[in-house]
N, CA, C and O atoms as a MOPAC input file, in Angstrom:
PM7 MOZYME 1SCF
protein

 N    109.52100 1  -114.51100 1   -61.90800 1
 C    109.71400 1  -113.07700 1   -61.97000 1
 C    108.89800 1  -112.44100 1   -60.84800 1
 O    107.73700 1  -112.79200 1   -60.63800 1
 N    109.50600 1  -111.51700 1   -60.14100 1
 C    108.82900 1  -110.87500 1   -59.01300 1
 C    107.79300 1  -109.87600 1   -59.50100 1
 O    107.75500 1  -109.52800 1   -60.68100 1
 N    106.96100 1  -109.42500 1   -58.58800 1
 C    105.93100 1  -108.44100 1   -58.93000 1
 C    106.50600 1  -107.17300 1   -59.51300 1
 O    105.95100 1  -106.61700 1   -60.46100 1
 N    107.63300 1  -106.69800 1   -58.95000 1
 C    108.26000 1  -105.46600 1   -59.44900 1
 C    108.75500 1  -105.65600 1   -60.87600 1
 O    108.61000 1  -104.75800 1   -61.70500 1
 N    109.33300 1  -106.80500 1   -61.16900 1
 C    109.83300 1  -107.06500 1   -62.52200 1
 C    108.68400 1  -107.17100 1   -63.52200 1
 O    108.81100 1  -106.72100 1   -64.66000 1
 N    107.56400 1  -107.76100 1   -63.10600 1
 C    106.37900 1  -107.82500 1   -63.97000 1
 C    105.90000 1  -106.41600 1   -64.30300 1
 O    105.60300 1  -106.11000 1   -65.45800 1
 N    105.82800 1  -105.56000 1   -63.28400 1
 C    105.38600 1  -104.17100 1   -63.50400 1
 C    106.34400 1  -103.43700 1   -64.42300 1
 O    105.91800 1  -102.70300 1   -65.31400 1
 N    107.64800 1  -103.63600 1   -64.20800 1
 C    108.64400 1  -102.96700 1   -65.06200 1
 C    108.50800 1  -103.41700 1   -66.51300 1
 O    108.59400 1  -102.60200 1   -67.43100 1
 N    108.29700 1  -104.70600 1   -66.71700 1
 C    108.12400 1  -105.21700 1   -68.07500 1
 C    106.86200 1  -104.63800 1   -68.68900 1
 O    106.87400 1  -104.19700 1   -69.83900 1
 N    105.77300 1  -104.63700 1   -67.93000 1
 C    104.52500 1  -104.06600 1   -68.43600 1
 C    104.68600 1  -102.60300 1   -68.78700 1
 O    104.21900 1  -102.15800 1   -69.83500 1
 N    105.34800 1  -101.84400 1   -67.91200 1
 C    105.60400 1  -100.42600 1   -68.17600 1
 C    106.42400 1  -100.24900 1   -69.44800 1
 O    106.13200 1   -99.37500 1   -70.26400 1
 N    107.44400 1  -101.07700 1   -69.61500 1
 C    108.32600 1  -100.99100 1   -70.78600 1
 C    107.53700 1  -101.25700 1   -72.07200 1
 O    107.69800 1  -100.54400 1   -73.06200 1
 N    106.69000 1  -102.27900 1   -72.05300 1
 C    105.89000 1  -102.62500 1   -73.22700 1
 C    104.89400 1  -101.50500 1   -73.53300 1
 O    104.70300 1  -101.14800 1   -74.69600 1
 N    104.26300 1  -100.95100 1   -72.50400 1
 C    103.32100 1   -99.84600 1   -72.71200 1
 C    104.03000 1   -98.63700 1   -73.31200 1
 O    103.50900 1   -98.01100 1   -74.23500 1
 N    105.21300 1   -98.30200 1   -72.79900 1
 C    105.97500 1   -97.17300 1   -73.35100 1
 C    106.34600 1   -97.43700 1   -74.81200 1
 O    106.28400 1   -96.53100 1   -75.64300 1
 N    106.72700 1   -98.66600 1   -75.11900 1
 C    107.05900 1   -99.00900 1   -76.50900 1
 C    105.85300 1   -98.81100 1   -77.41700 1
 O    105.98700 1   -98.26300 1   -78.51100 1
 N    104.68400 1   -99.24800 1   -76.98000 1
 C    103.48200 1   -99.10300 1   -77.79700 1
 C    103.12000 1   -97.63300 1   -78.00400 1
 O    102.70400 1   -97.24000 1   -79.09400 1
 N    103.27700 1   -96.82900 1   -76.96300 1
 C    103.03100 1   -95.38600 1   -77.09200 1
 C    103.99500 1   -94.80300 1   -78.12100 1
 O    103.58200 1   -94.03300 1   -78.98800 1
 N    105.26100 1   -95.16000 1   -78.03400 1
 C    106.25800 1   -94.63400 1   -78.98000 1
 C    106.00200 1   -95.10900 1   -80.40200 1
 O    106.20900 1   -94.34800 1   -81.34800 1
 N    105.55900 1   -96.34500 1   -80.57400 1
 C    105.23400 1   -96.84300 1   -81.92000 1
 C    104.09600 1   -96.03200 1   -82.53500 1
 O    104.12200 1   -95.72100 1   -83.72500 1
 N    103.10400 1   -95.69300 1   -81.72800 1
 C    102.00100 1   -94.87800 1   -82.24300 1
 C    102.48500 1   -93.47300 1   -82.59700 1
 O    102.13500 1   -92.93500 1   -83.64700 1
 N    103.27700 1   -92.89400 1   -81.73000 1
 C    103.79700 1   -91.55600 1   -82.00700 1
 C    104.65100 1   -91.54300 1   -83.26900 1
 O    104.64000 1   -90.56300 1   -84.01400 1
 N    105.39700 1   -92.63400 1   -83.51600 1
 C    106.25100 1   -92.72300 1   -84.69800 1
 C    105.44700 1   -92.72400 1   -85.99900 1
 O    105.95900 1   -92.33800 1   -87.05000 1
 N    104.18900 1   -93.15600 1   -85.92600 1
 C    103.34100 1   -93.13900 1   -87.12900 1
 C    102.36200 1   -91.96500 1   -87.09700 1
 O    101.40800 1   -91.92500 1   -87.87500 1
 N    102.60100 1   -91.00800 1   -86.19400 1
 C    101.80600 1   -89.78700 1   -86.16800 1
 C    100.49700 1   -89.86800 1   -85.41400 1
 O     99.61800 1   -89.02900 1   -85.61000 1
 N    100.35200 1   -90.86400 1   -84.55400 1
 C     99.12600 1   -91.01700 1   -83.76100 1
 C     99.46600 1   -90.78800 1   -82.29100 1
 O    100.30200 1   -91.49200 1   -81.72300 1
 N     98.81100 1   -89.79700 1   -81.67700 1
 C     99.07900 1   -89.54500 1   -80.27000 1
 C     98.55900 1   -90.71400 1   -79.43800 1
 O     97.45300 1   -91.20900 1   -79.65500 1
 N     99.37500 1   -91.14000 1   -78.48800 1
 C     98.98900 1   -92.18500 1   -77.53900 1
 C     99.68500 1   -91.86300 1   -76.22800 1
 O    100.73600 1   -91.22300 1   -76.20600 1
 N     99.09100 1   -92.31100 1   -75.14800 1
 C     99.70700 1   -92.09800 1   -73.83600 1
 C     99.32100 1   -93.21500 1   -72.89600 1
 O     98.23800 1   -93.79300 1   -72.98600 1
 N    100.24000 1   -93.50200 1   -71.98900 1
 C     99.94700 1   -94.49200 1   -70.95100 1
 C     98.88300 1   -93.90700 1   -70.04400 1
 O     98.88800 1   -92.71000 1   -69.75800 1
 N     97.97900 1   -94.74900 1   -69.59800 1
 C     96.93300 1   -94.30500 1   -68.69500 1
 C     97.51600 1   -94.23300 1   -67.28600 1
 O     98.24200 1   -95.14000 1   -66.87900 1
 N     97.21500 1   -93.17800 1   -66.53600 1
 C     97.78000 1   -93.03800 1   -65.18600 1
 C     97.50900 1   -94.28000 1   -64.32900 1
 O     96.38900 1   -94.78800 1   -64.27800 1
 N     98.53900 1   -94.74000 1   -63.67600 1
 C     98.45300 1   -95.90500 1   -62.78400 1
 C     97.88200 1   -97.13000 1   -63.48800 1
 O     97.16900 1   -97.92500 1   -62.87400 1
 N     98.19100 1   -97.28400 1   -64.77100 1
 C     97.59400 1   -98.37000 1   -65.54900 1
 C     97.76700 1   -99.70600 1   -64.84600 1
 O     98.87300 1  -100.09000 1   -64.46600 1
 N     96.66500 1  -100.39700 1   -64.68200 1
 C     96.67600 1  -101.69900 1   -64.05600 1
 C     96.81900 1  -101.69000 1   -62.54600 1
 O     96.47900 1  -102.67600 1   -61.89200 1
 N     97.31400 1  -100.60100 1   -61.97500 1
 C     97.56800 1  -100.56000 1   -60.53900 1
 C     96.32300 1  -100.18600 1   -59.74700 1
 O     96.16500 1  -100.60200 1   -58.60000 1
 N     95.45500 1   -99.41300 1   -60.34700 1
 C     94.23800 1   -99.00200 1   -59.65300 1
 C     93.16800 1   -98.70600 1   -60.68200 1
 O     93.41900 1   -98.76600 1   -61.88500 1
 N     92.00000 1   -98.39400 1   -60.22000 1
 C     90.91900 1   -98.03800 1   -61.12900 1
 C     90.80700 1   -96.51100 1   -61.16900 1
 O     89.79800 1   -95.94100 1   -60.75400 1
 N     91.86400 1   -95.85600 1   -61.67700 1
 C     91.90800 1   -94.39900 1   -61.81300 1
 C     90.74000 1   -93.97200 1   -62.68100 1
 O     90.58800 1   -94.44700 1   -63.80700 1
 N     89.90800 1   -93.06800 1   -62.15700 1
 C     88.71600 1   -92.58200 1   -62.86700 1
 C     87.83000 1   -93.72100 1   -63.35200 1
 O     87.20400 1   -93.61900 1   -64.40700 1
 N     87.77700 1   -94.79800 1   -62.58900 1
 C     86.88200 1   -95.90800 1   -62.89800 1
 C     87.39000 1   -96.86500 1   -63.96500 1
 O     86.62800 1   -97.70300 1   -64.44700 1
 N     88.65300 1   -96.76100 1   -64.34300 1
 C     89.18300 1   -97.63900 1   -65.38000 1
 C     90.57300 1   -98.12600 1   -64.98800 1
 O     91.28600 1   -97.45800 1   -64.23800 1
 N     90.94900 1   -99.28200 1   -65.49500 1
 C     92.28500 1   -99.80000 1   -65.20100 1
 C     92.97700 1  -100.26100 1   -66.48200 1
 O     93.78500 1  -101.19000 1   -66.45200 1
 N     92.66400 1   -99.61700 1   -67.60700 1
 C     93.30100 1  -100.00300 1   -68.86500 1
 C     94.73200 1   -99.46700 1   -68.93300 1
 O     95.18600 1   -98.79500 1   -68.00700 1
 N     95.44300 1   -99.75900 1   -70.01900 1
 C     96.86100 1   -99.43400 1   -70.10600 1
 C     97.18200 1   -98.19900 1   -70.95200 1
 O     98.01700 1   -97.38400 1   -70.56200 1
 N     96.52800 1   -98.05600 1   -72.10000 1
 C     96.92000 1   -97.02100 1   -73.05500 1
 C     95.69000 1   -96.34600 1   -73.65200 1
 O     94.69300 1   -97.00100 1   -73.95400 1
 N     95.77400 1   -95.01700 1   -73.81700 1
 C     94.78100 1   -94.26600 1   -74.58100 1
 C     95.40000 1   -93.95800 1   -75.93400 1
 O     96.52000 1   -93.45300 1   -76.00600 1
 N     94.67500 1   -94.26100 1   -77.01200 1
 C     95.14300 1   -94.00600 1   -78.37200 1
 C     94.17000 1   -93.02500 1   -79.01300 1
 O     92.95500 1   -93.21700 1   -78.95700 1
 N     94.71700 1   -91.96200 1   -79.62900 1
 C     93.89700 1   -90.88800 1   -80.18200 1
 C     94.01300 1   -90.82400 1   -81.70900 1
 O     94.63000 1   -89.89300 1   -82.22800 1
 N     93.44600 1   -91.77400 1   -82.43500 1
 C     93.59100 1   -91.76800 1   -83.89100 1
 C     92.82300 1   -90.63000 1   -84.57100 1
 O     93.14000 1   -90.26800 1   -85.70400 1
 N     91.83200 1   -90.07100 1   -83.90400 1
 C     91.01200 1   -89.00900 1   -84.49100 1
 C     91.41800 1   -87.63000 1   -83.97500 1
 O     90.73000 1   -86.64400 1   -84.23700 1
 N     92.52500 1   -87.55700 1   -83.24800 1
 C     92.99600 1   -86.31600 1   -82.65600 1
 C     92.72000 1   -86.29500 1   -81.16000 1
 O     91.89000 1   -87.05100 1   -80.65500 1
 N     93.42200 1   -85.42700 1   -80.47000 1
 C     93.31900 1   -85.37300 1   -79.00100 1
 C     91.98900 1   -84.83600 1   -78.49900 1
 O     91.62400 1   -85.05600 1   -77.34400 1
 N     91.27200 1   -84.14100 1   -79.35100 1
 C     89.98600 1   -83.57700 1   -78.93200 1
 C     88.85900 1   -84.61300 1   -78.95300 1
 O     87.78700 1   -84.38000 1   -78.39500 1
 N     89.10300 1   -85.74500 1   -79.59300 1
 C     88.11100 1   -86.81500 1   -79.67700 1
 C     88.39000 1   -87.86500 1   -78.61000 1
 O     89.49800 1   -87.94900 1   -78.08200 1
 N     87.38200 1   -88.65600 1   -78.30200 1
 C     87.54600 1   -89.71600 1   -77.30200 1
 C     88.59500 1   -90.71800 1   -77.77900 1
 O     88.65300 1   -91.03900 1   -78.96600 1
 N     89.42000 1   -91.21000 1   -76.86100 1
 C     90.45900 1   -92.16000 1   -77.25800 1
 C     89.91800 1   -93.57200 1   -77.44700 1
 O     88.83700 1   -93.91600 1   -76.97000 1
 N     90.69500 1   -94.37000 1   -78.15300 1
 C     90.49900 1   -95.81400 1   -78.14300 1
 C     91.20200 1   -96.29300 1   -76.88400 1
 O     92.37000 1   -95.97400 1   -76.66100 1
 N     90.51000 1   -97.04200 1   -76.07900 1
 C     91.03200 1   -97.51500 1   -74.79800 1
 C     91.64000 1   -98.89500 1   -75.01800 1
 O     90.96800 1   -99.80500 1   -75.50500 1
 N     92.91500 1   -99.04800 1   -74.65700 1
 C     93.62800 1  -100.28300 1   -74.98200 1
 C     94.21500 1  -100.95900 1   -73.75000 1
 O     94.60900 1  -100.31000 1   -72.78100 1
 N     94.25600 1  -102.25500 1   -73.82100 1
 C     94.91500 1  -103.10500 1   -72.83300 1
 C     96.08600 1  -103.77100 1   -73.54400 1
 O     95.96600 1  -104.12300 1   -74.71700 1
 N     97.19800 1  -103.94900 1   -72.87300 1
 C     98.32800 1  -104.62900 1   -73.49100 1
 C     98.74900 1  -105.81600 1   -72.63200 1
 O     98.64900 1  -105.78700 1   -71.40600 1
 N     99.21600 1  -106.84400 1   -73.29700 1
 C     99.71900 1  -108.04300 1   -72.62700 1
 C    101.03400 1  -108.43100 1   -73.28100 1
 O    101.17900 1  -108.32200 1   -74.49800 1
 N    101.97900 1  -108.87500 1   -72.49600 1
 C    103.26600 1  -109.31500 1   -73.02400 1
 C    103.66900 1  -110.60400 1   -72.31300 1
 O    103.48700 1  -110.74900 1   -71.10500 1
 N    104.21200 1  -111.52100 1   -73.07800 1
 C    104.67800 1  -112.78200 1   -72.52900 1
 C    106.02400 1  -113.12400 1   -73.14100 1
 O    106.20400 1  -112.99900 1   -74.35300 1
 N    106.96800 1  -113.55200 1   -72.32000 1
 C    108.30400 1  -113.89800 1   -72.79600 1
 C    108.25200 1  -115.00000 1   -73.85000 1
 O    108.85500 1  -114.87700 1   -74.91600 1
 N    107.53200 1  -116.07400 1   -73.54700 1
 C    107.49100 1  -117.21800 1   -74.45100 1
 C    106.23600 1  -117.23800 1   -75.32000 1
 O    106.00400 1  -118.20200 1   -76.04900 1
 N    105.43200 1  -116.19200 1   -75.24900 1
 C    104.23200 1  -116.13000 1   -76.07300 1
 C    103.10500 1  -117.00300 1   -75.57700 1
 O    102.16500 1  -117.28200 1   -76.32100 1
 N    103.18100 1  -117.44700 1   -74.31400 1
 C    102.12500 1  -118.29800 1   -73.76500 1
 C    100.77400 1  -117.62500 1   -73.98000 1
 O    100.57200 1  -116.47100 1   -73.60200 1
 N     99.87900 1  -118.34600 1   -74.57600 1
 C     98.55600 1  -117.80400 1   -74.87100 1
 C     98.47500 1  -117.12200 1   -76.22300 1
 O     97.37800 1  -116.89700 1   -76.73500 1
 N     99.62600 1  -116.78400 1   -76.81600 1
 C     99.64600 1  -116.09500 1   -78.11100 1
 C     99.93900 1  -117.06000 1   -79.25400 1
 O     99.57500 1  -116.79300 1   -80.39900 1
 N    100.58500 1  -118.16400 1   -78.95900 1
 C    101.05900 1  -119.08000 1   -79.99700 1
 C     99.90900 1  -119.55700 1   -80.87700 1
 O    100.03500 1  -119.57000 1   -82.10100 1
 N     98.80300 1  -119.94500 1   -80.27900 1
 C     97.66300 1  -120.42600 1   -81.06400 1
 C     97.09300 1  -119.30700 1   -81.92600 1
 O     96.75000 1  -119.53200 1   -83.08700 1
 N     96.98900 1  -118.09900 1   -81.36500 1
 C     96.49300 1  -116.96100 1   -82.14700 1
 C     97.40700 1  -116.68600 1   -83.33600 1
 O     96.93300 1  -116.47000 1   -84.45100 1
 N     98.71400 1  -116.69400 1   -83.09700 1
 C     99.67800 1  -116.46800 1   -84.18100 1
 C     99.57800 1  -117.54400 1   -85.25500 1
 O     99.71400 1  -117.25600 1   -86.44400 1
 N     99.34400 1  -118.76800 1   -84.83900 1
 C     99.20000 1  -119.87000 1   -85.78800 1
 C     97.95700 1  -119.66000 1   -86.65700 1
 O     98.01500 1  -119.82200 1   -87.87600 1
 N     96.84800 1  -119.30500 1   -86.03600 1
 C     95.61600 1  -119.07500 1   -86.79000 1
 C     95.74800 1  -117.87400 1   -87.72300 1
 O     95.26900 1  -117.91000 1   -88.85600 1
 N     96.39400 1  -116.81500 1   -87.24900 1
 C     96.55600 1  -115.60800 1   -88.05900 1
 C     97.47700 1  -115.86000 1   -89.24900 1
 O     97.20100 1  -115.41400 1   -90.36300 1
 N     98.57500 1  -116.57800 1   -89.00600 1
 C     99.51000 1  -116.88000 1   -90.08800 1
 C     99.96400 1  -115.61700 1   -90.78400 1
 O    100.38700 1  -114.66600 1   -90.12700 1
 N     99.88200 1  -115.59000 1   -92.10900 1
 C    100.27200 1  -114.42500 1   -92.90800 1
 C     99.07100 1  -113.57900 1   -93.31900 1
 O     99.19700 1  -112.66500 1   -94.13400 1
 N     97.89600 1  -113.89100 1   -92.74600 1
 C     96.69300 1  -113.13200 1   -93.09400 1
 C     96.73200 1  -111.75300 1   -92.45200 1
 O     97.57600 1  -111.47700 1   -91.60000 1
 N     95.82400 1  -110.90300 1   -92.86200 1
 C     95.76700 1  -109.53400 1   -92.36200 1
 C     94.94100 1  -109.37900 1   -91.09400 1
 O     95.15900 1  -108.44200 1   -90.32500 1
 N     94.00500 1  -110.27600 1   -90.86900 1
 C     93.12300 1  -110.13900 1   -89.71100 1
 C     92.63200 1  -111.51500 1   -89.27200 1
 O     92.44500 1  -112.41600 1   -90.09000 1
 N     92.43100 1  -111.65600 1   -87.98000 1
 C     91.87000 1  -112.87300 1   -87.40600 1
 C     90.62900 1  -112.47300 1   -86.61500 1
 O     90.70800 1  -111.65200 1   -85.70200 1
 N     89.49400 1  -113.05200 1   -86.96600 1
 C     88.25800 1  -112.81900 1   -86.21600 1
 C     88.03900 1  -114.00100 1   -85.28500 1
 O     88.10100 1  -115.15700 1   -85.70300 1
 N     87.78400 1  -113.69800 1   -84.02000 1
 C     87.51800 1  -114.72400 1   -83.01000 1
 C     86.10600 1  -114.50000 1   -82.49200 1
 O     85.76400 1  -113.40200 1   -82.05300 1
 N     85.29900 1  -115.53200 1   -82.54400 1
 C     83.92200 1  -115.35500 1   -82.08900 1
 C     83.45300 1  -116.56800 1   -81.31900 1
 O     83.47500 1  -117.70100 1   -81.80100 1
 N     83.02800 1  -116.28200 1   -80.09800 1
 C     82.37300 1  -117.30100 1   -79.27700 1
 C     80.88600 1  -117.23300 1   -79.59900 1
 O     80.39700 1  -116.16600 1   -79.97000 1
 N     80.16000 1  -118.32100 1   -79.47300 1
 C     78.73100 1  -118.32300 1   -79.76000 1
 C     78.01600 1  -117.20400 1   -79.00800 1
 O     78.27200 1  -116.96700 1   -77.82800 1
 N     77.12900 1  -116.53200 1   -79.70200 1
 C     76.26200 1  -115.49900 1   -79.13900 1
 C     77.01300 1  -114.28500 1   -78.59000 1
 O     76.53200 1  -113.62600 1   -77.66700 1
 N     78.17400 1  -113.98800 1   -79.14300 1
 C     78.92700 1  -112.80300 1   -78.73900 1
 C     79.41200 1  -112.07900 1   -79.99100 1
 O     79.41500 1  -112.64400 1   -81.08500 1
 N     79.81900 1  -110.83300 1   -79.81800 1
 C     80.44600 1  -110.10500 1   -80.91100 1
 C     81.85800 1  -110.64100 1   -81.11100 1
 O     82.48200 1  -111.11300 1   -80.16000 1
 N     82.36500 1  -110.57300 1   -82.33700 1
 C     83.72000 1  -111.06000 1   -82.56500 1
 C     84.78600 1  -110.14300 1   -81.98400 1
 O     84.57600 1  -108.93800 1   -81.84200 1
 N     85.92100 1  -110.72300 1   -81.65400 1
 C     87.14000 1  -109.97900 1   -81.32300 1
 C     88.00000 1  -110.02000 1   -82.57200 1
 O     87.88300 1  -110.92900 1   -83.39400 1
 N     88.86300 1  -109.02900 1   -82.70300 1
 C     89.68800 1  -108.93200 1   -83.89600 1
 C     91.14700 1  -108.82600 1   -83.48900 1
 O     91.50100 1  -108.03700 1   -82.61300 1
 N     91.98700 1  -109.62200 1   -84.12800 1
 C     93.43300 1  -109.58300 1   -83.91000 1
 C     94.07000 1  -109.10500 1   -85.20900 1
 O     93.83600 1  -109.66900 1   -86.27800 1
 N     94.88700 1  -108.04400 1   -85.09600 1
 C     95.56300 1  -107.47700 1   -86.26600 1
 C     97.06300 1  -107.45500 1   -86.03200 1
 O     97.50400 1  -107.13900 1   -84.92700 1
 N     97.86600 1  -107.78300 1   -87.05200 1
 C     99.29700 1  -107.54700 1   -86.91900 1
 C     99.56000 1  -106.03500 1   -86.94600 1
 O     98.75200 1  -105.27100 1   -87.47400 1
 N    100.70000 1  -105.60700 1   -86.37300 1
 C    101.01500 1  -104.17600 1   -86.30800 1
 C    100.95100 1  -103.52000 1   -87.67700 1
 O    100.43600 1  -102.40800 1   -87.79200 1
 N    101.46200 1  -104.17600 1   -88.72500 1
 C    101.50000 1  -103.57800 1   -90.06400 1
 C    100.09900 1  -103.20800 1   -90.54000 1
 O     99.92300 1  -102.18000 1   -91.19500 1
 N     99.10300 1  -104.02600 1   -90.22200 1
 C     97.72400 1  -103.74500 1   -90.63800 1
 C     97.14700 1  -102.62500 1   -89.77800 1
 O     96.49800 1  -101.71500 1   -90.29500 1
 N     97.38000 1  -102.68600 1   -88.47200 1
 C     96.91800 1  -101.62900 1   -87.55600 1
 C     97.46300 1  -100.27000 1   -87.99300 1
 O     96.71700 1   -99.29500 1   -88.08500 1
 N     98.78100 1  -100.21400 1   -88.26200 1
 C     99.41600 1   -98.96000 1   -88.67000 1
 C     98.83800 1   -98.46100 1   -89.99500 1
 O     98.61700 1   -97.26100 1   -90.15700 1
 N     98.59200 1   -99.37100 1   -90.94500 1
 C     98.02000 1   -98.98000 1   -92.23900 1
 C     96.60700 1   -98.42400 1   -92.06600 1
 O     96.25000 1   -97.44300 1   -92.71800 1
 N     95.80800 1   -99.02900 1   -91.20700 1
 C     94.45600 1   -98.51400 1   -90.94600 1
 C     94.51600 1   -97.13300 1   -90.30700 1
 O     93.78000 1   -96.23000 1   -90.70500 1
 N     95.38500 1   -96.96700 1   -89.32300 1
 C     95.51000 1   -95.66800 1   -88.66500 1
 C     95.96800 1   -94.58900 1   -89.64700 1
 O     95.57000 1   -93.43100 1   -89.52700 1
 N     96.79300 1   -94.96300 1   -90.60500 1
 C     97.28800 1   -93.99900 1   -91.59100 1
 C     96.16200 1   -93.46500 1   -92.47600 1
 O     96.29500 1   -92.38100 1   -93.04300 1
 N     95.07400 1   -94.19300 1   -92.60400 1
 C     93.94400 1   -93.78300 1   -93.44500 1
 C     92.99800 1   -92.80700 1   -92.75200 1
 O     92.12700 1   -92.22500 1   -93.39900 1
 N     93.16100 1   -92.62500 1   -91.45400 1
 C     92.26400 1   -91.76000 1   -90.68600 1
 C     92.77300 1   -90.32700 1   -90.74800 1
 O     93.90200 1   -90.05100 1   -90.34500 1
 N     91.94100 1   -89.40800 1   -91.25400 1
 C     92.37800 1   -88.00200 1   -91.24200 1
 C     92.43400 1   -87.47800 1   -89.81100 1
 O     91.53200 1   -87.72300 1   -89.01000 1
 N     93.50800 1   -86.75400 1   -89.50600 1
 C     93.68900 1   -86.19500 1   -88.17500 1
 C     93.98900 1   -84.71700 1   -88.29000 1
 O     94.51000 1   -84.26500 1   -89.31000 1
 N     93.66200 1   -83.95400 1   -87.24800 1
 C     94.02200 1   -82.54000 1   -87.26500 1
 C     95.53500 1   -82.38200 1   -87.35000 1
 O     96.27900 1   -83.20700 1   -86.82000 1
 N     95.98800 1   -81.33300 1   -88.00900 1
 C     97.41300 1   -81.11300 1   -88.14900 1
 C     97.88200 1   -79.86300 1   -87.41200 1
 O     99.04000 1   -79.46300 1   -87.53400 1
 N     96.98200 1   -79.24700 1   -86.65000 1
 C     97.37200 1   -78.06100 1   -85.89400 1
 C     98.07000 1   -78.49100 1   -84.60700 1
 O     97.67200 1   -79.48700 1   -84.00300 1
 N     99.09200 1   -77.77000 1   -84.17600 1
 C     99.78900 1   -78.11200 1   -82.92800 1
 C     98.86400 1   -78.01500 1   -81.73300 1
 O     97.95400 1   -77.18700 1   -81.70700 1
 N     99.09700 1   -78.86000 1   -80.74600 1
 C     98.32800 1   -78.79600 1   -79.50800 1
 C     98.96800 1   -77.76200 1   -78.57700 1
 O     99.85900 1   -77.01900 1   -78.98900 1
 N     98.52200 1   -77.71700 1   -77.34700 1
 C     99.00500 1   -76.72000 1   -76.39100 1
 C    100.49500 1   -76.87100 1   -76.06100 1
 O    101.13300 1   -75.91500 1   -75.62100 1
 N    101.05100 1   -78.07800 1   -76.27500 1
 C    102.47600 1   -78.30200 1   -76.03000 1
 C    103.32800 1   -78.01700 1   -77.26200 1
 O    104.55200 1   -78.13600 1   -77.21600 1
 N    102.67300 1   -77.63700 1   -78.37400 1
 C    103.40000 1   -77.41500 1   -79.60000 1
 C    103.62400 1   -78.67200 1   -80.41800 1
 O    104.25000 1   -78.62800 1   -81.47700 1
 N    103.09800 1   -79.82500 1   -79.91300 1
 C    103.24600 1   -81.08900 1   -80.63800 1
 C    102.09600 1   -81.24200 1   -81.61300 1
 O    100.97700 1   -80.80800 1   -81.33800 1
 N    102.36800 1   -81.85300 1   -82.74300 1
 C    101.30200 1   -82.19500 1   -83.67000 1
 C    100.73100 1   -83.52200 1   -83.23100 1
 O    101.49100 1   -84.45000 1   -82.95700 1
 N     99.40100 1   -83.64800 1   -83.15500 1
 C     98.79900 1   -84.91500 1   -82.68100 1
 C     99.16200 1   -86.09300 1   -83.54900 1
 O     98.73400 1   -87.21400 1   -83.27800 1

C-alpha cells in the first residue's frame, strides 16, 4: 500500500472513531494534521472530550491493520473479558478495552448539556 493509501486509511479510521464518539454523545475531533506534523507540539490523532469541551481532552492515538498484525495476541489475551492490563516491569500498566466497555464508561461521566457556540450539544 502506498503512502497516500496509508494516510487515507488512517484518516478514514480516525473519522470513524470521531463519529462513534459523537453517536454516544461524546464530542471528539481529529487533531489538525494528525500524524503529519507536530502541530502545537503534538502528533496524536484524536481529541476526546468526555467531560465537555471546556475541559482538557483525552489525547488519543489510533492504529489500524488490515490483518490485525500486532493485535491478534492482544485480542487473544482479552478474550471475552472487559479489560486487559498490560504491564512491563517497573512501568505503569497500559489498559486495553473493547468498545462496548469504553462506551459504557463514557456513558457514566456527567457532561454539560448546554449547546456550544455552534449550537451542538457536547
